[in-house]
N, C-alpha and C positions, 0 to 999 in steps of 0.2 A: 440108344437105338441105332447108332451108326454102323456097328459091325460086331461080329461074334455072336455066340448063342446066348440068348437072354432067358432068364428064369421067368416063370409065370409072374412072380412078384415084380420083377423089373419091367415086364411088358405092361402090367397094370399101372405102375407108376408113370411110365411113358405116356400111356393113353390119358391118364388124369392130367398130366402136364399139357398135352395138346388141347384137351377140353378147356382147361383154365385159360390158356392163351387165347383160344377162340372167343371165350366169354368176355375177356378183357378187351379184345379187339372190337367186339360187337358193342360194348359199352361206350368206348371212345367214338366209334363210328356214329352211334346214335346221338351223342352230344354234338358232333360236327354237323350232322344232318339237321338237328334242331336249329343250329346257327344259320343254315341255308334258308330254313323257313322264316326266321326272323328277318334276315336280310331281304328276302324276296317280298315279304309283306311291306317292308319300308319302301322298296322300289315301286311296288304297286300303288302305294299311297302317293308317292311323288308323281307317278304317271297321272293319277286322278287329279291331283292339285294342278299340275301343268295343263291338263286338258280343260279343266274348268276355267283357269285363267286365260288360256288362249281363246276360248269361246267368248269371254267378256271383252277381250281386246278386239276381236274380230267384229263384234256387234258395235262397239264404240267407233271403230274404224269406219264401218258402214254409215253410221249416223253422222260422222264428221263430213261426209261428202256433201251434205246439203249446204253447209256453210263454206265449203272449200272444194269447188269442182276439180281443182288440180290434184286432189287426192284420189280421184276415180281410177287413173291408170295404175297407181301404186296398189290400190285395193284389188284390182283385177289380177295383178301379178302375185299378190299375197294368196289369193284364192287358188291360183294355178300351182303355187308351191305347196300349199296345204293339201291339194289333191294328190300330188306326187308322194308327199310324206305319209298321208293317210293310207294310200295303197300299199306302201311298204310295211307299215305297222300292221295292217290287216293280214298281210302275208306272214309276218312274224308270229302273230297270235294263232293263225291257222297251223303253222308249223309246230308251235308249242303244244297245241291241242293234240296233234298227231302223235307227238312223242309221249305224252301222258297216256293217251288212249292205248297205244301199243304196249307200252311198258307195264301199265296197270292191268292189261288184259280185258279192257272194257269194249263192249259192243258199241256203245254210244257214250258221249260225255255230256255232263251237265255243268252248270256254273259251280256247283259244289265239288264235283270230282276233278275240276281243273285247278284246284288249289293245292299247294304243297302241304298244307296242314292236313288235308284229307289223305294225301299220298303217304304222309308220315304215319298216320294211324293205320292205313291199309297195309303198310309194311313193305312196299316196293320202291320207296323213295331212293334207296341206295342202289337200285339196279342200274347197271351201266352197259350191259350187253346190247339191249334193244336200242337205246339212244345212239350208241356207237354204230350199230348195224344200219339204222335208218339214215343217219346223217353223214357218216364217214365211210362205212364199209370195213372190210377186213384189213386193209393196208393204210396206215396213217400217212404214209408218204405219197400215196396216190388216192385221194378221196374220190368216192363215186360221184357221178353227176346225175342229173335228172330231176324230176319233180320231187319236192320235199326233202332236198339234201342241203348240207352245209355249203356245197359248191353253188347251188342255185341261190341260196341266201346271199352269198358273197357277190354274185352277179347282180342281184337286186340292189344291194347297197351301192355297188360301183355305178350302176345305171342311174340311181337316184342322185349321187354326187355329180355325175356328168351332166345330167339334165338341169340340176340347180345352177351349176357354174355356167352352163350355156345360156340359161335364162338371164342370169345376172349380167353376163357379158353383153347380151343384146340390150338389156336395160341401159347400160352405160353409153350406148350409141344413140339413144333416143332422149332428147331434152325433157320429154314429159315424164320419164321414169328414171332419169339419171340419179345415182346415189352419190353422196359426198365421198371422195376418195378414201378417207379414213374409215367410214362406215362400210364401204364396199370391201376393203381389205380385211376388216374385222370379220365380216360375215363369210367371206370366202374362206378364211382360215378355219372358221367353225365348220363349214361344210366339208372341207377336206379332212378334218379330224374324224369324220364318220367313215371315211374310206377304209375298207379292210386292209390292214398291213401286217405282214408277218414280222416277228421279232428276229427271225433268222437263226434262232437257237436250235440246238440238236438235243434229242433225247434218246438214249440208248443207241447212239450212232445214226439215228434217223433224223433228217432235217424236217422240222415240223412247219407246215404251212399255217395260214390263218385259221383254216377250217379245223385242223387237228389240234391246234393250241387251245381253241375255245370249246371243242366238243368231243374230242377223242378220249375214250376210256374214262369219262366223267359220269358220276351218278346222275340220275334224273334230277335231283335237287339242284346240282350245279348247272346243268344244261338249261333248266327253266330259268334260273337266276340270270344266266348270261343272255338269254333271249329277251327277258323282261328289261334288263339293263340297256340293251340295244334299242328297244322300243322307247324307253324313257329318255335316252340320249336324243332320239329323233324328235320327241316332244319338246325337249329343251332347244333343239335347233329351230323348231317351228316357232317357239316363243321369241327367240332372238331375231328371227326373220321378221316376225310381226312387228317387233319393236323398231327395227331399222327402217322398214318400209313405212310404218305409220309416222315415225319421226321425220323421215325425208319428206313426206307429204305435208306434215304439219309446219315444216319450215317455210312452205310457200304461203301459209296464212300469216302474214306479218302482224305481230303484236307490238305496239309501240310502248316499250317499257323504259325508254330513256328520254325524259322530258327535262329540258333546261331552259333558262331565260337567255335570250340572245339580244344583243344591242348591235345594230348595223348602222354605221354612220358613213356619209359620203366621204368624209375625211376626218382623220384624227389630228391633223395639223392645222391649228387655228391661230391666226394672229389677233392681238388685242384689238377690240372694237368690233370683231366679226361674231355673228351668232353661231352657236354650235347646234347642229340638228342631228337627230338619230331616230331610227325606228326601233321600238322596244316590243318584243313579242315572245311567246312561248314556242319553242321548237321541239318537235317530237320525232324520235327515231327509234329503231329497234336494235338492241345490242346483239341480236341473233343474226342480223343481216351479214352476209358474207359474199365473196366473189361468186357469181352464179345467180344469186338472188338480186343483187344490185351491183352495177359497175359504174364508176365515175371515170370517164375517158376524156383525156385532154387532147386538144388539137384537132378535133373532129366535130362535125355537126350531126344533126339527127339523121339526115339522109345518108351520110357516110357510114354512121354506125349501123343503120338498118341494112345497109348493103354489105355489111361484114368488114368495113374498113377498120384499119388498125390505128391505135393511138396509144398514148401513155396512160397506163392504169394508175389511179390514185389509191394508196392503201386505205383500208377502212378501219376505223376505230370506234367501237360502240355504235356502229351503224352510220358514222359520219366520215366523210372523206378528209384525210389529213394531207392537204396539198402543201408541198414545200418545194421551192425552186431556188437555186443559187442565183446571185445577181453579179453582174460584171460592169458593163458599160453604163454610163449615166444616161438618163432620159426617161421618157414616158414609155411604159410597157403595157401591152394588152394581152389577154389570154381568153380562150373560149374552150368549151367542152360540152359534153352531154352526159346526163345521168340515164343509164340503161336499167330499167326496173322491170323485174319479172312479175307478171300477174299470176294469180292463183291457177289460171287455166293453162299456164305455160307460155303464153304469148308475152311480148315485151312492149313497153311504152318508153318513149324517149323524151327527156326534158332538157332542152338546151340551156346553157348559161354562158355569161361572159363577164369579164371584169377588167380593171386597169389599176396600175399603180405607178408611182414615180420613183426612180432610182437616182439618188443624189450622192455626190462624192462625200465620203466621211470627212467631216471637218470639225468634230467636237472634241473638247478636252475633258477628261474625267479626273476628278480629284476628290479627296476626302477632307472634310473640315479638320483643321488643326494639323494636317499632315502634308501640306504643300511644301516641297523641299527643292531647293537648288543647291549646286555644289560649286564652290570657288575653285578656280584653276583649270576647269574644263569647259568646253562649249556645252550649253544646256539647250537642247532643241525645244521649241515651244510652238504649239498650234493654237490659233485663236479663231473663234467663230461667234456669230451672233444670229439669232433666229430671224429669218427673212432677209438677211443681208448677205450680199455676195462677198466671198473672202477677199476679193480685190478691192472692196470698199471699206475694209476694216483697217484701223491703225492701232498700234499698241505702243504704250509708253510705260516706263518703269523708273523707280528711284530707290536709292538705298543700297548699301553694301558694295559701293563702287561698280554698279551695274553699267554695262555697255550693251545696247540693243542693236542687232544687225538684221535687217530684213533679208529673207531668203526665198521670197516668192509670195504668191497670194496666200495670206493667212499663215505664213511660215516665218519664224524668227529664230535667232540664236542669241542667247543671253550669256555674257561672260562677266565674271565678278573678280574684283581685285581684293575684296574683303569679305567678311562674314557678318551675320546679323539678320536683319529683316529687309525684305524688298517688297514694295507695293507696285502691283501691275494694274494698269487701267486699259480698258478697251473702248474705243470710240468708232463710230460709223460715219462715213461721209454721206450726207443727205443733201437734197436740193436747198435746204435751209442752213447748211453748214455742218460742222462736226457735232455729233450728238453722242453723249456718253451712253454706254450700254450696261449701266449698273455701277455700283460702288467699286472702288479699287479692291483687288484681291491680294491678301497678304501671303507672302511666301517666306520661309526660313532659308537662309543661305548658310550652309555648313561647310567646314573644311573637308578636304578629301580624307577618306579613311587611311589609316597608316598601312603601309604595304606589308606583305608577307613574302618570304622567300618561296619560290617554286622550284622544287628539285625533283627531277625524274617525272615531271608532269603532275606532281602533287604539291598542294599548298602546305608548307610547314609540316612535312611528315614526321611523326614521332618515331617511326620504325620503318626500316627498309631491309629487304633481303640483300645479302652480300652480292648476289648476282646482279640485282637491280642497280646497286651503287657502282659496280665496276664499269657500267656503261654510261655513267653520267659524265658529260663533258663540259657542262656550263651551268650557270645559275640564272634563274629567271625571277621576276618579282611582279606582284600585282596585288589588287585588293580583292580578296576572296568574296564572291557574292555581290560585287559592285557592278551594276548594270551599265554604267557609262563606259565609253571607250576612253580609258585613261592609260597613258604610256608611262610605265615605271621602268627605270633603268638602273641596273647594278653598276656602281662606279668603282667599288673596291670591296675586298673581302679578306677574311682571315679564317683558315681552316685548322682545327686542332683535332688530332686523332692519334690512336695507338696502333702501330704496325709492328707485329712480332714482338709485342711487349714494350716497344719503345715509343714514347710520346713525341710526335712531330708537330711543329707549328709552322704553317705555310701561309704567308700573306700573298696577296695578288691584286692587280688592278683590272677593271673591266668585269665582264660577266663570264669569260671563258676560263676554265680551270687549266692550270699549267704547273709543270714541275712537281714539287712535293705535294701540292694540293691534289693533283691527279693520283699520286702514289697513295695518299691517304684513302681516297675514295675507292681505289682498286684493291688495296691490300689491308684495309682496316680489320682488326681482330674481331671475330664473331663474339658477341656479347658485350663488346665495348661500345662507347658512344662517340660519335663524330659531331663536333660543334662547329657551326658556321656562323660567323658574325659578319654582317655586310652593311655597307652604306648604300642606300637606295635613293635616287632622285626622282621625285614625282613630276607630273605635268605642270604643277604650279611652281616648279623650281626649287621647292624645299627638299632638303636632304634629311632622311630619317635612318636611324639605326634599327636593324632587326636581327634577331638571333634565333637559331633553331638547333635543338639537340636531337640527333638521330641515333636510335639504337640499331646496332648491326645484328640482323637476324641471320640464321643459317639458310 
């Protein structure tokens, strides 16, 4: 049918083709339109469920005020937000009714005629001319404005978002309605998601705004679905707002869900013969308590806290303060503070407290049974202490393994050994009645120093080194790997064996510094070969040990 003269038969075939195409299009369209009906009914059910749930939450919220006066300001704000949302939803429903009325050609609408199922049977659910004319107008790039248009709907939604955000911001400045920061940010994000925003996409060269993207050239079924979805989203916003506000008010009504047994004693340090006293009781706190509900402030009293004074805040854990402070100088230490507790009505009560503790210089030795060890040939530092005795009044004696004890200050000693085996250490205290033993002797094992290992290039007995690392080695060191004592090991002689350009070189030397052919081996050893170092090492105990290491030369 594109050109040339057609026979009557050809014209008839062309007409039949057009009719068949139209019938197929109508069939597809009808299936799509049925989908709109299904989706719309699901959205309407969701709206109904959300509405019923929001009513129950609002009623429960109102009833909670009787036992929690602090909930009243939050409840009033919830009603204010609900009023704003309700007005917007009523506008959307009115707009939806207008679209259906005009598109279906009705003089008046009834509950039955405002359903898409009725519109599907009536046969005009696929009409898009009237919805577009009412909501957008002839030009998608410049939507019309005025009553009952998509532009007005956009303005209503923007106004709702602005009013909700403004209300929430004001709530944050009032202690009686302040929301927790995480709750505030979450709800604010939800509100802003309702603000109409265009995707910025273009269609047929025309930049589409939010109005045209949602309502231009769409059939009645799609337009109604979009309007119902917007209303359902607002109901969801209302539900989240109720949840946040009621939760915030509920946090003021403290429920003690953390109960533990506590033992408080004047002192945990008791000498033999003295009685031990303690108060034993149940302590109740709330795991939900956080900063804002209760604050523990150090270094301030009730009057200072009430006047807005600043102090150090103690972290809260399960509703209890976890006070921790570092200690330095010895002596008696005192501290004070106040617990600032928020009442359900938003006012505060202040509970002062104080305490004291003693800081003593650390003078205790820690050892494990069967693992007390000394080493021969090096000074062994020892600290001795006894409960309730000043370090200056303690004396230490020892026997076995050729021990020699040298005092180094109050409670401090140095043990040196000429042999190995066992050493018995006794601690005594000077009293007014003479020297008094502070328990049975303590057995220590005295062991020889560990055998030394060569230290090359900063590594103990390396099994492999890169050629570049070896070329900068200028000397040999020695030590006991993993040995915690300060022990001085000295290399007194060495012999280096290595292959340079295929030739084996043996280079002896004295001391720890590499010289002559020993340096040549380290600088020019063939890659893949091994360099062997055999050294004599003298330990702090005067004993000389031999140690050997084989180093593979890597690229």
